KEKE-3310 file (N, C-alpha, C; in steps of 0.2 Angstrom, whole numbers, plus 5000, padded with zeros to 4 digits):
npx = (4726:4738:4745:4761:4764:4774:4787:4788:4799:4812:4810:4798:4791:4794:4788:4774:4772:4766:4770:4778:4774:4781:4777:4769:4769:4767:4778:4784:4798:4803:4819:4823:4821:4827:4826:4824:4826:4818:4821:4815:4799:4788:4773:4761:4748:4745:4737:4735:4741:4731:4737:4743:4758:4770:4786:4799:4815:4830:4844:4860:4874:4876:4881:4876:4861:4844:4829:4811:4799:4783:4768:4751:4734:4724:4709:4709:4700:4698:4703:4706:4715:4730:4739:4754:4760:4752:4752:4759:4759:4751:4745:4751:4765:4781:4795:4811:4827:4843:4858:4875:4893:4899:4890:4874:4857:4840:4826:4810:4797:4792:4783:4771:4759:4750:4741:4728:4723:4717:4710:4713:4707:4712:4719:4730:4728:4735:4735:4743:4747:4762:4770:4782:4793:4806:4814:4829:4843:4859:4869:4863:4853:4838:4828:4818:4803:4794:4782:4773:4761:4755:4751:4749:4747)
npy = (5260:5250:5249:5246:5235:5239:5230:5228:5236:5230:5235:5241:5228:5223:5233:5227:5215:5205:5211:5207:5206:5209:5197:5196:5184:5167:5155:5141:5130:5115:5107:5092:5086:5097:5111:5127:5143:5155:5171:5178:5181:5180:5184:5183:5187:5181:5188:5185:5173:5167:5162:5159:5163:5159:5163:5158:5162:5159:5166:5159:5164:5174:5165:5154:5152:5145:5141:5141:5137:5140:5137:5139:5136:5151:5146:5136:5126:5129:5117:5109:5094:5093:5082:5080:5069:5071:5080:5085:5092:5104:5120:5119:5120:5116:5120:5118:5126:5129:5137:5141:5144:5138:5131:5127:5122:5115:5107:5099:5097:5081:5072:5069:5080:5095:5105:5118:5127:5140:5154:5170:5182:5201:5209:5197:5180:5168:5151:5135:5119:5110:5094:5085:5076:5079:5077:5070:5078:5086:5078:5068:5066:5065:5078:5081:5090:5101:5111:5123:5137:5153:5166:5183:5198)
npz = (4609:4617:4634:4640:4653:4666:4675:4693:4705:4714:4727:4727:4726:4738:4747:4745:4750:4763:4780:4793:4811:4827:4839:4855:4870:4873:4868:4870:4867:4864:4859:4852:4864:4874:4882:4872:4872:4862:4857:4847:4841:4826:4818:4803:4793:4778:4766:4753:4751:4757:4772:4788:4797:4807:4816:4824:4832:4837:4843:4847:4857:4846:4836:4834:4823:4828:4820:4821:4810:4806:4795:4791:4783:4782:4784:4793:4805:4822:4835:4827:4822:4813:4805:4801:4791:4780:4774:4764:4748:4753:4762:4775:4783:4791:4798:4802:4806:4807:4808:4806:4807:4799:4790:4783:4787:4783:4789:4786:4795:4796:4802:4813:4825:4823:4831:4831:4844:4844:4835:4827:4818:4813:4825:4826:4834:4841:4846:4849:4848:4844:4840:4833:4821:4812:4795:4790:4795:4789:4795:4796:4807:4813:4820:4835:4839:4851:4855:4864:4860:4861:4855:4853:4841)
capx = (4733:4740:4750:4765:4765:4781:4788:4789:4806:4812:4808:4791:4788:4795:4782:4768:4771:4762:4772:4781:4774:4784:4771:4769:4764:4771:4781:4790:4799:4810:4821:4828:4819:4831:4822:4827:4822:4818:4819:4811:4793:4785:4767:4761:4745:4746:4729:4736:4741:4727:4740:4745:4764:4774:4792:4802:4821:4835:4852:4866:4879:4877:4886:4871:4854:4840:4824:4806:4794:4775:4761:4745:4730:4719:4703:4711:4697:4699:4703:4709:4721:4734:4743:4760:4763:4748:4753:4767:4758:4745:4748:4755:4773:4784:4802:4816:4835:4848:4863:4879:4896:4902:4885:4866:4851:4833:4823:4805:4794:4788:4778:4767:4754:4750:4733:4725:4717:4714:4713:4707:4709:4712:4723:4732:4729:4735:4736:4742:4753:4765:4773:4784:4799:4810:4819:4837:4848:4863:4872:4858:4852:4831:4826:4810:4801:4788:4781:4767:4762:4749:4754:4745:4752)
capy = (5260:5247:5252:5241:5236:5241:5226:5231:5235:5226:5240:5239:5220:5222:5234:5224:5208:5205:5213:5202:5209:5204:5192:5193:5179:5160:5153:5137:5125:5109:5102:5085:5087:5101:5118:5131:5149:5158:5177:5184:5178:5185:5181:5188:5185:5183:5189:5184:5166:5163:5158:5163:5161:5160:5161:5158:5163:5159:5165:5156:5168:5176:5161:5148:5153:5142:5144:5135:5141:5136:5139:5137:5141:5155:5144:5131:5125:5128:5113:5104:5092:5092:5076:5083:5065:5071:5089:5087:5097:5108:5126:5118:5119:5117:5117:5118:5127:5128:5143:5139:5149:5134:5127:5129:5117:5117:5102:5100:5090:5075:5066:5072:5085:5101:5107:5125:5128:5146:5158:5177:5188:5206:5207:5191:5179:5162:5146:5128:5114:5105:5087:5083:5074:5081:5073:5068:5085:5085:5074:5061:5066:5070:5081:5082:5098:5100:5119:5126:5143:5157:5172:5190:5203)
capz = (4609:4623:4638:4642:4660:4669:4679:4699:4706:4720:4733:4726:4727:4745:4749:4744:4756:4770:4786:4801:4815:4832:4844:4862:4872:4873:4864:4873:4862:4865:4852:4854:4872:4879:4880:4868:4873:4856:4858:4843:4837:4823:4814:4799:4790:4771:4763:4746:4749:4764:4775:4793:4797:4815:4816:4831:4830:4845:4843:4852:4857:4840:4832:4829:4824:4826:4818:4819:4805:4806:4792:4793:4780:4788:4785:4799:4811:4830:4837:4821:4822:4808:4804:4794:4786:4776:4771:4759:4745:4755:4764:4781:4781:4797:4796:4808:4803:4810:4803:4809:4802:4792:4788:4787:4784:4785:4788:4785:4798:4791:4806:4820:4825:4824:4833:4832:4850:4845:4831:4829:4813:4816:4829:4826:4841:4839:4850:4848:4850:4838:4843:4828:4820:4806:4791:4793:4793:4785:4798:4797:4812:4814:4826:4839:4840:4855:4854:4864:4858:4861:4853:4850:4836)
cpx = (4734:4746:4755:4764:4773:4782:4790:4797:4807:4811:4801:4787:4788:4790:4776:4767:4770:4769:4773:4779:4776:4778:4774:4767:4770:4772:4786:4791:4806:4812:4825:4828:4823:4828:4826:4823:4822:4816:4816:4806:4791:4779:4766:4754:4744:4739:4729:4737:4736:4730:4743:4754:4767:4782:4796:4810:4824:4841:4856:4872:4881:4881:4881:4865:4850:4833:4817:4801:4787:4771:4756:4740:4727:4711:4702:4705:4699:4698:4706:4716:4725:4737:4749:4762:4758:4749:4759:4765:4752:4750:4751:4761:4774:4791:4805:4824:4838:4856:4869:4886:4898:4896:4879:4864:4844:4831:4816:4803:4789:4783:4777:4762:4754:4743:4733:4721:4713:4715:4708:4712:4711:4718:4725:4732:4729:4738:4738:4746:4756:4770:4775:4790:4801:4811:4824:4840:4855:4869:4869:4855:4843:4830:4818:4808:4794:4787:4775:4767:4753:4751:4749:4752:4751)
cpy = (5257:5249:5246:5241:5235:5234:5230:5230:5231:5229:5237:5232:5220:5225:5232:5218:5209:5207:5209:5207:5204:5202:5194:5187:5172:5158:5147:5132:5120:5108:5097:5085:5091:5106:5123:5138:5154:5167:5182:5181:5183:5181:5186:5183:5189:5182:5184:5174:5162:5158:5162:5160:5163:5158:5163:5159:5163:5159:5164:5159:5171:5171:5157:5152:5147:5145:5139:5139:5136:5140:5136:5140:5144:5150:5136:5132:5126:5122:5107:5100:5089:5088:5078:5078:5067:5076:5091:5093:5101:5113:5124:5115:5120:5115:5120:5121:5128:5132:5142:5143:5144:5129:5128:5122:5118:5111:5102:5095:5087:5071:5071:5076:5092:5104:5114:5125:5135:5151:5163:5181:5196:5208:5200:5188:5171:5157:5138:5124:5110:5101:5084:5081:5078:5076:5074:5076:5082:5080:5068:5060:5068:5073:5081:5087:5096:5107:5120:5133:5146:5164:5178:5195:5210)
cpz = (4618:4627:4640:4650:4662:4675:4686:4700:4712:4727:4732:4728:4736:4749:4750:4747:4761:4776:4791:4806:4822:4837:4851:4864:4873:4868:4868:4868:4866:4859:4853:4862:4878:4876:4877:4869:4865:4857:4853:4839:4834:4819:4808:4796:4783:4767:4756:4745:4754:4768:4783:4794:4805:4813:4822:4830:4838:4842:4849:4853:4851:4836:4828:4829:4823:4823:4818:4816:4805:4800:4792:4788:4785:4787:4788:4803:4818:4833:4833:4823:4816:4808:4798:4791:4781:4773:4767:4751:4746:4758:4771:4779:4789:4795:4803:4804:4808:4806:4809:4804:4796:4789:4789:4784:4786:4783:4788:4791:4795:4795:4812:4820:4825:4827:4835:4839:4849:4840:4831:4824:4816:4819:4830:4832:4837:4843:4847:4850:4843:4842:4834:4827:4812:4801:4793:4791:4789:4787:4800:4801:4812:4820:4830:4839:4844:4855:4857:4862:4858:4861:4851:4847:4840)
residu = (UNK:UNK:UNK:UNK:UNK:UNK:UNK:UNK:UNK:UNK:UNK:UNK:UNK:UNK:UNK:UNK:UNK:UNK:UNK:UNK:UNK:UNK:UNK:UNK:UNK:UNK:UNK:UNK:UNK:UNK:UNK:UNK:UNK:UNK:UNK:UNK:UNK:UNK:UNK:UNK:UNK:UNK:UNK:UNK:UNK:UNK:UNK:UNK:UNK:UNK:UNK:UNK:UNK:UNK:UNK:UNK:UNK:UNK:UNK:UNK:UNK:UNK:UNK:UNK:UNK:UNK:UNK:UNK:UNK:UNK:UNK:UNK:UNK:UNK:UNK:UNK:UNK:UNK:UNK:UNK:UNK:UNK:UNK:UNK:UNK:UNK:UNK:UNK:UNK:UNK:UNK:UNK:UNK:UNK:UNK:UNK:UNK:UNK:UNK:UNK:UNK:UNK:UNK:UNK:UNK:UNK:UNK:UNK:UNK:UNK:UNK:UNK:UNK:UNK:UNK:UNK:UNK:UNK:UNK:UNK:UNK:UNK:UNK:UNK:UNK:UNK:UNK:UNK:UNK:UNK:UNK:UNK:UNK:UNK:UNK:UNK:UNK:UNK:UNK:UNK:UNK:UNK:UNK:UNK:UNK:UNK:UNK:UNK:UNK:UNK:UNK:UNK:UNK)
# end
């Protein structure tokens, strides 16, 4: 006799996802050459998708929220320089998003380099630099991202 598998509830699906961990350490970012202080930085190691994710979040007077998202495969080599122009169909992703009361947009980084200078599993330690230009936003502007990070979970 076969047993029918029951679909997971939303709560069960959420419990199975990898947990974001608040990271400590350096996350220096410039957007369009202007320094932006990201108040919250999280990291996660998603074993199922075999990736590391970094998310930096900046709330500007609780009205504008800016985020930088970086995803890399967990088998990336230390010292490897990743050319973002060649990463369209890979696990490497870099996004910049802005949420305003009237509008929201997210743009992908389409040019530039991401260099991983250090990586350790377990207690997640990830270090690197990002120099990138994004796709055009809804106003027709591309953004320049410069990020130095040295984070520990």
